[in-house]
C-alpha positions as YAML, in Angstrom:
chain: A
units: angstrom
residues:
- id: 1
  name: MET
  ca: [75.66, 115.71, 139.89]
- id: 2
  name: GLY
  ca: [74.28, 119.21, 140.51]
- id: 3
  name: ARG
  ca: [76.24, 122.12, 141.85]
- id: 4
  name: ILE
  ca: [75.06, 124.74, 144.32]
- id: 5
  name: ALA
  ca: [76.78, 128.14, 144.56]
- id: 6
  name: GLU
  ca: [76.12, 131.00, 146.95]
- id: 7
  name: SER
  ca: [77.75, 134.38, 147.32]
- id: 8
  name: ILE
  ca: [77.30, 137.58, 149.44]
- id: 9
  name: ASP
  ca: [78.65, 141.11, 149.14]
- id: 10
  name: ILE
  ca: [80.50, 142.30, 152.21]
- id: 11
  name: SER
  ca: [81.38, 146.01, 152.41]
- id: 12
  name: ALA
  ca: [84.83, 145.35, 153.92]
- id: 13
  name: SER
  ca: [88.32, 144.82, 152.56]
- id: 14
  name: PRO
  ca: [89.59, 141.24, 152.21]
- id: 15
  name: GLN
  ca: [92.35, 142.12, 154.71]
- id: 16
  name: SER
  ca: [89.85, 143.18, 157.40]
- id: 17
  name: ILE
  ca: [87.78, 140.05, 156.86]
- id: 18
  name: TRP
  ca: [90.90, 137.85, 157.10]
- id: 19
  name: ASP
  ca: [91.92, 139.62, 160.29]
- id: 20
  name: TYR
  ca: [88.48, 139.07, 161.74]
- id: 21
  name: VAL
  ca: [88.15, 135.39, 160.96]
- id: 22
  name: GLN
  ca: [91.73, 134.67, 162.06]
- id: 23
  name: ASP
  ca: [91.16, 136.39, 165.42]
- id: 24
  name: TYR
  ca: [90.41, 133.39, 167.58]
- id: 25
  name: GLN
  ca: [88.30, 135.46, 169.97]
- id: 26
  name: HIS
  ca: [85.72, 135.92, 167.19]
- id: 27
  name: ARG
  ca: [85.61, 132.28, 166.07]
- id: 28
  name: THR
  ca: [82.46, 131.37, 167.88]
- id: 29
  name: GLU
  ca: [80.67, 134.39, 166.46]
- id: 30
  name: TRP
  ca: [80.88, 133.14, 162.87]
- id: 31
  name: ASP
  ca: [81.59, 129.40, 163.14]
- id: 32
  name: THR
  ca: [78.41, 127.82, 164.57]
- id: 33
  name: THR
  ca: [80.09, 124.44, 164.83]
- id: 34
  name: VAL
  ca: [82.53, 125.68, 167.49]
- id: 35
  name: HIS
  ca: [81.76, 126.27, 171.18]
- id: 36
  name: GLU
  ca: [85.32, 127.15, 172.14]
- id: 37
  name: TYR
  ca: [88.44, 127.89, 170.07]
- id: 38
  name: ARG
  ca: [91.77, 129.02, 171.51]
- id: 39
  name: PRO
  ca: [95.46, 128.80, 170.66]
- id: 40
  name: ILE
  ca: [97.59, 126.71, 173.10]
- id: 41
  name: GLY
  ca: [100.62, 128.46, 174.52]
- id: 42
  name: THR
  ca: [100.18, 131.68, 172.51]
- id: 43
  name: ASP
  ca: [97.62, 134.37, 171.75]
- id: 44
  name: LYS
  ca: [98.15, 134.24, 167.93]
- id: 45
  name: VAL
  ca: [97.30, 131.76, 165.27]
- id: 46
  name: GLY
  ca: [99.68, 130.74, 162.52]
- id: 47
  name: LYS
  ca: [101.65, 127.85, 160.97]
- id: 48
  name: GLY
  ca: [102.66, 125.33, 163.64]
- id: 49
  name: VAL
  ca: [100.31, 126.67, 166.34]
- id: 50
  name: SER
  ca: [98.08, 124.23, 168.12]
- id: 51
  name: VAL
  ca: [94.51, 125.21, 168.99]
- id: 52
  name: LEU
  ca: [92.01, 123.70, 171.36]
- id: 53
  name: VAL
  ca: [88.66, 123.21, 169.63]
- id: 54
  name: LYS
  ca: [85.40, 122.31, 171.41]
- id: 55
  name: SER
  ca: [82.50, 121.56, 169.09]
- id: 56
  name: SER
  ca: [79.07, 122.86, 169.77]
- id: 57
  name: GLY
  ca: [77.23, 119.85, 168.18]
- id: 58
  name: PHE
  ca: [76.05, 116.67, 169.74]
- id: 59
  name: PRO
  ca: [77.99, 114.84, 170.92]
- id: 60
  name: MET
  ca: [80.37, 117.67, 171.94]
- id: 61
  name: ASN
  ca: [83.91, 116.82, 170.93]
- id: 62
  name: GLU
  ca: [87.11, 118.37, 172.15]
- id: 63
  name: TYR
  ca: [90.35, 118.05, 170.16]
- id: 64
  name: GLU
  ca: [93.65, 119.66, 169.41]
- id: 65
  name: ALA
  ca: [94.28, 120.90, 165.91]
- id: 66
  name: VAL
  ca: [97.51, 122.27, 164.35]
- id: 67
  name: TYR
  ca: [97.78, 124.87, 161.60]
- id: 68
  name: VAL
  ca: [99.81, 123.18, 158.89]
- id: 69
  name: SER
  ca: [99.62, 126.11, 156.48]
- id: 70
  name: PHE
  ca: [99.06, 129.75, 157.09]
- id: 71
  name: GLU
  ca: [99.52, 132.44, 154.35]
- id: 72
  name: PRO
  ca: [97.87, 135.68, 155.54]
- id: 73
  name: TYR
  ca: [95.25, 136.94, 153.03]
- id: 74
  name: LYS
  ca: [95.56, 133.80, 150.94]
- id: 75
  name: VAL
  ca: [95.31, 130.43, 152.74]
...
């Protein structure tokens, strides 16, 4: 089976990228599969936090997801 790899250079620190992608308010800017994404009962994401996810595809799905792991700047 073949393998496809892709990479890009981003002129930002890994920490600033992590902070951006973990800020739920930016999720729909970079994740085209998501129409809405927000934590439930808090304004932060992290281990044990539930989030409401509404997909942008067809058919649109809505579900609750839970962070089962969260290691800043790693996982």
